[in-house]
TORNU-523276 format. One line per field, with one value per residue (C-alpha): x, y, z; chain; residue number from 0. Coordinates in nm, 3 decimals. Layout:
N
u <- [X/...]
v <- [Y/...]
w <- [Z/...]
c <- [A/...]
k <- [NUM/...]
***
This chain:
350
u <- [-1.460/-1.812/-1.935/-1.690/-1.805/-2.164/-2.090/-1.905/-2.194/-2.424/-2.161/-2.163/-2.541/-2.576/-2.324/-2.073/-1.786/-1.469/-1.426/-1.159/-0.831/-0.912/-1.220/-1.176/-1.543/-1.762/-1.975/-2.285/-2.315/-2.268/-2.556/-2.667/-2.604/-2.283/-1.951/-1.715/-1.348/-1.080/-1.058/-0.689/-0.724/-0.627/-0.903/-0.875/-1.018/-1.280/-1.277/-1.599/-1.555/-1.494/-1.758/-2.086/-2.074/-2.252/-2.612/-2.673/-2.991/-3.281/-3.314/-2.981/-2.882/-2.801/-2.431/-2.305/-1.940/-1.688/-1.327/-1.107/-1.416/-1.537/-1.882/-1.976/-2.344/-2.635/-2.684/-2.322/-2.340/-2.668/-2.536/-2.229/-2.456/-2.669/-2.357/-2.245/-2.588/-2.570/-2.239/-2.368/-2.688/-2.924/-3.005/-2.800/-2.953/-3.115/-2.893/-2.581/-2.691/-2.486/-2.167/-2.199/-2.300/-2.010/-1.776/-1.905/-1.863/-1.507/-1.424/-1.571/-1.373/-1.052/-1.095/-1.169/-0.851/-0.649/-0.797/-0.716/-0.360/-0.312/-0.413/-0.178/0.109/0.010/0.038/0.000/-0.114/-0.143/-0.468/-0.356/-0.378/-0.739/-0.823/-0.678/-0.884/-1.207/-1.126/-1.076/-1.417/-1.587/-1.440/-1.617/-1.951/-2.068/-2.147/-2.133/-2.510/-2.482/-2.215/-2.433/-2.735/-2.534/-2.433/-2.795/-2.905/-2.657/-2.747/-2.386/-2.233/-1.912/-1.756/-1.833/-1.695/-1.380/-1.331/-1.381/-1.127/-0.878/-0.920/-0.892/-0.570/-0.422/-0.495/-0.356/-0.039/0.014/-0.039/0.205/0.467/0.364/0.278/0.554/0.493/0.732/0.665/0.952/0.942/0.972/0.660/0.469/0.593/0.506/0.153/0.105/0.232/0.025/-0.302/-0.336/-0.718/-0.716/-0.553/-0.787/-0.954/-1.262/-1.329/-1.332/-1.387/-1.292/-1.565/-1.666/-2.016/-2.226/-2.498/-2.810/-2.944/-3.309/-3.400/-3.545/-3.928/-3.925/-4.250/-4.289/-4.239/-3.898/-3.796/-3.896/-3.700/-3.391/-3.431/-3.465/-3.144/-2.967/-3.095/-2.957/-2.616/-2.620/-2.686/-2.375/-2.172/-2.286/-2.187/-1.827/-1.790/-1.532/-1.691/-1.463/-1.533/-1.909/-1.884/-1.705/-1.972/-2.291/-2.238/-2.393/-2.172/-1.929/-1.697/-1.622/-1.720/-1.393/-1.208/-1.408/-1.652/-1.381/-1.488/-1.171/-1.184/-1.466/-1.594/-1.932/-2.105/-1.958/-2.217/-2.596/-2.748/-2.869/-2.545/-2.332/-2.523/-2.497/-2.126/-2.026/-2.231/-2.025/-1.704/-1.406/-1.480/-1.857/-2.112/-2.438/-2.787/-2.946/-2.934/-3.173/-3.076/-3.210/-2.960/-3.086/-2.991/-2.645/-2.451/-2.166/-1.850/-1.638/-1.264/-1.111/-1.196/-0.966/-1.011/-0.994/-0.641/-0.418/-0.301/0.083/0.248/0.401/0.053/-0.062/0.257/0.162/-0.187/-0.049/0.207/-0.066/-0.288/-0.012/0.082/-0.281/-0.306/0.014/-0.096/-0.429/-0.262/-0.010/-0.281/-0.489/-0.183/-0.124/-0.487/-0.452/-0.161/-0.380/-0.657/-0.413/-0.297/-0.642/-0.989/-1.260/-1.610/-1.858/-2.210/-2.409]
v <- [1.571/1.449/1.803/1.936/1.667/1.771/2.134/2.056/1.833/2.134/2.334/2.089/2.073/2.450/2.461/2.662/2.418/2.468/2.248/1.982/2.029/1.721/1.882/2.225/2.242/2.502/2.313/2.520/2.359/1.997/1.751/1.702/1.328/1.327/1.241/1.457/1.369/1.468/1.189/1.140/1.128/0.781/0.612/0.353/0.014/-0.106/-0.480/-0.631/-0.788/-1.162/-1.228/-1.060/-0.819/-0.907/-0.777/-0.449/-0.463/-0.242/-0.112/0.023/0.020/0.349/0.258/0.094/0.048/0.120/0.218/0.174/0.235/0.543/0.501/0.567/0.644/0.574/0.947/0.997/0.691/0.795/1.146/1.005/0.798/1.105/1.302/1.022/1.019/1.396/1.374/1.088/1.272/0.996/0.732/0.416/0.144/-0.133/-0.402/-0.202/-0.108/-0.364/-0.295/0.085/0.092/-0.134/0.093/0.402/0.232/0.128/0.492/0.619/0.361/0.442/0.814/0.761/0.555/0.829/1.099/0.893/0.847/1.223/1.264/0.988/1.157/1.499/1.660/2.037/2.290/2.667/2.864/3.029/2.690/2.650/3.007/2.942/2.624/2.801/3.088/2.838/2.680/3.021/3.124/2.834/2.998/3.297/3.498/3.494/3.453/3.135/3.001/3.057/2.909/2.593/2.576/2.610/2.337/2.101/2.222/2.326/2.610/2.783/2.653/2.293/2.354/2.503/2.200/1.968/2.166/2.143/1.765/1.725/1.927/1.717/1.396/1.539/1.651/1.308/1.131/1.365/1.248/0.882/0.820/0.898/0.854/0.854/0.793/0.765/0.890/0.527/0.430/0.707/0.586/0.225/0.319/0.514/0.226/-0.036/0.161/0.295/0.289/0.554/0.811/0.801/1.139/1.197/1.507/1.812/2.183/2.501/2.761/3.077/3.177/3.461/3.345/3.539/3.343/3.247/3.155/2.810/2.810/3.163/3.279/3.358/3.731/3.680/3.439/3.685/3.966/3.741/3.638/4.003/4.088/3.795/3.912/4.259/4.118/3.892/4.197/4.361/4.045/4.042/4.406/4.288/4.403/4.205/3.882/3.857/4.213/4.157/3.837/4.022/4.291/4.088/3.717/3.592/3.285/3.373/3.088/3.204/3.571/3.704/3.506/3.656/3.365/3.104/2.751/2.575/2.243/1.992/1.688/1.531/1.423/1.700/1.971/1.985/1.863/2.181/2.367/2.077/2.026/2.395/2.415/2.108/2.229/2.548/2.601/2.780/3.153/3.110/3.240/3.062/3.202/3.214/2.870/2.788/2.547/2.496/2.765/3.038/3.176/3.134/3.287/3.055/3.129/2.837/2.896/2.566/2.208/1.912/1.572/1.243/1.156/0.964/1.213/1.232/1.128/1.473/1.623/1.381/1.306/1.534/1.378/1.024/1.107/1.257/0.954/0.710/0.919/0.919/0.545/0.484/0.723/0.543/0.203/0.319/0.497/0.178/-0.015/0.243/0.219/-0.160/-0.123/0.100/-0.158/-0.433/-0.252/-0.125/-0.266/-0.224/-0.358/-0.360/-0.386/-0.425]
w <- [4.647/4.575/4.632/4.373/4.130/4.199/4.125/3.805/3.695/3.723/3.538/3.248/3.239/3.210/2.926/3.128/3.140/2.941/2.637/2.666/2.480/2.274/2.127/1.980/1.889/2.056/2.313/2.239/1.895/1.989/1.983/2.342/2.343/2.142/2.303/2.100/2.079/1.834/1.577/1.643/2.021/2.148/2.346/2.619/2.529/2.776/2.839/2.975/3.319/3.312/3.578/3.658/3.952/4.275/4.263/4.446/4.657/4.547/4.904/5.023/5.391/5.565/5.555/5.235/5.338/5.612/5.547/5.853/6.063/5.870/5.721/5.361/5.392/5.163/5.097/4.988/4.764/4.600/4.547/4.369/4.143/4.063/3.973/3.742/3.576/3.540/3.358/3.141/3.059/3.170/3.427/3.469/3.244/3.448/3.295/3.393/3.745/3.937/3.741/3.759/4.127/4.220/4.026/4.205/4.542/4.454/4.370/4.696/4.893/4.705/4.764/5.134/5.167/4.996/5.221/5.530/5.408/5.366/5.731/5.842/5.657/5.795/5.452/5.461/5.200/5.187/5.196/4.872/4.697/4.809/4.707/4.361/4.319/4.417/4.183/3.902/3.970/3.989/3.653/3.484/3.554/3.350/3.664/4.042/4.040/3.830/4.065/4.372/4.197/4.128/4.494/4.598/4.358/4.522/4.872/4.921/5.117/5.012/5.335/5.233/4.887/5.035/5.258/4.963/4.763/5.050/5.068/4.693/4.682/4.963/4.775/4.452/4.629/4.782/4.450/4.274/4.523/4.525/4.159/3.909/3.537/3.245/2.875/2.627/2.264/2.149/2.347/2.170/1.829/1.912/2.014/1.691/1.478/1.658/1.644/1.289/1.307/1.581/1.355/1.058/1.019/0.807/0.602/0.824/0.788/0.962/0.996/1.176/1.273/1.406/1.645/1.737/2.029/2.083/2.441/2.499/2.472/2.327/2.170/1.799/1.849/2.013/1.735/1.464/1.632/1.650/1.286/1.180/1.365/1.198/0.859/0.921/1.013/0.706/0.491/0.639/0.569/0.207/0.169/0.219/0.578/0.777/0.906/1.209/1.317/1.278/1.485/1.764/1.755/1.713/1.787/2.111/2.134/2.415/2.318/1.965/1.939/2.090/1.820/1.536/1.539/1.468/1.570/1.462/1.276/1.314/1.131/1.076/1.393/1.606/1.546/1.560/1.235/1.064/1.139/1.020/0.694/0.609/0.691/0.487/0.189/0.163/-0.032/0.129/0.146/0.106/0.357/0.434/0.449/0.794/0.958/1.242/1.523/1.878/1.985/1.754/1.413/1.264/0.978/0.880/0.687/0.571/0.598/0.488/0.390/0.453/0.282/0.479/0.587/0.823/1.084/1.092/1.416/1.466/1.494/1.761/1.952/2.248/2.271/2.260/2.526/2.746/2.692/2.786/3.090/3.206/3.149/3.345/3.620/3.654/3.678/3.939/4.140/4.143/4.264/4.538/4.650/4.665/4.908/5.126/5.116/5.211/5.524/5.619/5.674/5.412/5.482/5.192/5.325/5.002]
c <- [A/A/A/A/A/A/A/A/A/A/A/A/A/A/A/A/A/A/A/A/A/A/A/A/A/A/A/A/A/A/A/A/A/A/A/A/A/A/A/A/A/A/A/A/A/A/A/A/A/A/A/A/A/A/A/A/A/A/A/A/A/A/A/A/A/A/A/A/A/A/A/A/A/A/A/A/A/A/A/A/A/A/A/A/A/A/A/A/A/A/A/A/A/A/A/A/A/A/A/A/A/A/A/A/A/A/A/A/A/A/A/A/A/A/A/A/A/A/A/A/A/A/A/A/A/A/A/A/A/A/A/A/A/A/A/A/A/A/A/A/A/A/A/A/A/A/A/A/A/A/A/A/A/A/A/A/A/A/A/A/A/A/A/A/A/A/A/A/A/A/A/A/A/A/A/A/A/A/A/A/A/A/A/A/A/A/A/A/A/A/A/A/A/A/A/A/A/A/A/A/A/A/A/A/A/A/A/A/A/A/A/A/A/A/A/A/A/A/A/A/A/A/A/A/A/A/A/A/A/A/A/A/A/A/A/A/A/A/A/A/A/A/A/A/A/A/A/A/A/A/A/A/A/A/A/A/A/A/A/A/A/A/A/A/A/A/A/A/A/A/A/A/A/A/A/A/A/A/A/A/A/A/A/A/A/A/A/A/A/A/A/A/A/A/A/A/A/A/A/A/A/A/A/A/A/A/A/A/A/A/A/A/A/A/A/A/A/A/A/A/A/A/A/A/A/A/A/A/A/A/A/A/A/A/A/A/A/A/A/A/A/A/A/A/A/A/A/A/A/A]
k <- [0/1/2/3/4/5/6/7/8/9/10/11/12/13/14/15/16/17/18/19/20/21/22/23/24/25/26/27/28/29/30/31/32/33/34/35/36/37/38/39/40/41/42/43/44/45/46/47/48/49/50/51/52/53/54/55/56/57/58/59/60/61/62/63/64/65/66/67/68/69/70/71/72/73/74/75/76/77/78/79/80/81/82/83/84/85/86/87/88/89/90/91/92/93/94/95/96/97/98/99/100/101/102/103/104/105/106/107/108/109/110/111/112/113/114/115/116/117/118/119/120/121/122/123/124/125/126/127/128/129/130/131/132/133/134/135/136/137/138/139/140/141/142/143/144/145/146/147/148/149/150/151/152/153/154/155/156/157/158/159/160/161/162/163/164/165/166/167/168/169/170/171/172/173/174/175/176/177/178/179/180/181/182/183/184/185/186/187/188/189/190/191/192/193/194/195/196/197/198/199/200/201/202/203/204/205/206/207/208/209/210/211/212/213/214/215/216/217/218/219/220/221/222/223/224/225/226/227/228/229/230/231/232/233/234/235/236/237/238/239/240/241/242/243/244/245/246/247/248/249/250/251/252/253/254/255/256/257/258/259/260/261/262/263/264/265/266/267/268/269/270/271/272/273/274/275/276/277/278/279/280/281/282/283/284/285/286/287/288/289/290/291/292/293/294/295/296/297/298/299/300/301/302/303/304/305/306/307/308/309/310/311/312/313/314/315/316/317/318/319/320/321/322/323/324/325/326/327/328/329/330/331/332/333/334/335/336/337/338/339/340/341/342/343/344/345/346/347/348/349]
***
């Protein structure tokens, strides 16, 4: 499992991961440090722990915990922390180290308990299930070469990844049997009524774009060639040629080009600055001049503008239901893990 997390961390870092359903914004335009969520997506409230966590020693022992006699080693623990930092986009702050490290260790222990339980129950899966999971992971990379490069970066073999996938599927299968969730329509309505602040939506726009990419650290000659190409495409746009057709033909944004450059709806704070300022300055139907961002040169067409509003419950009912299901699933999984801890032996050595 930690190997799969490691691979998907590389995937996210290289900009190859699929965007989440909650955010219909093209990932290639988001600010690097921004956590983008749909404004109407319910969010879990994090409550600070009542007591400070036990300090984690600066020098870790070779074995940080044992779960029913199985060791969780220093290397596995440090790798899990690195993967977390990779997903967060930075190192764990010093004042959060104890809390975060304890959380990572708890997750490793919980997962080890779940894996052990799948073995005790002798749960079986088909090779086809593993093949499908690996195919899904491969598809998230732009090429086979990129996939293998990510494996190499994590010092992983395909055999190790396959074994991790097998284990992950076993755990998922067991939890699907053990953890049942159910959310009623009334629970969805109650959540909506009790959390009005979560469904306030600022002004947002829908736009399409044509991107002529500029590689990172490109020299001036390459930039000028890209700008000249963008200028030529803009000339075609202004001669009343179909914007969507031109986007399909010329745009180098693989996420939006097949859809005629359509980026869907987004609001302020979801796009890189220059792109966002240009888009919000347009009126519906207008096309921008060439806009430069760290990704290259863009031509933007605004499709629609929506004023601030309270999102109606019918628009967010599926998202609320999913949120409540996930919340319930997490709580029941934690309870199940506690039963495994109670009947087993967990030794924490840090």
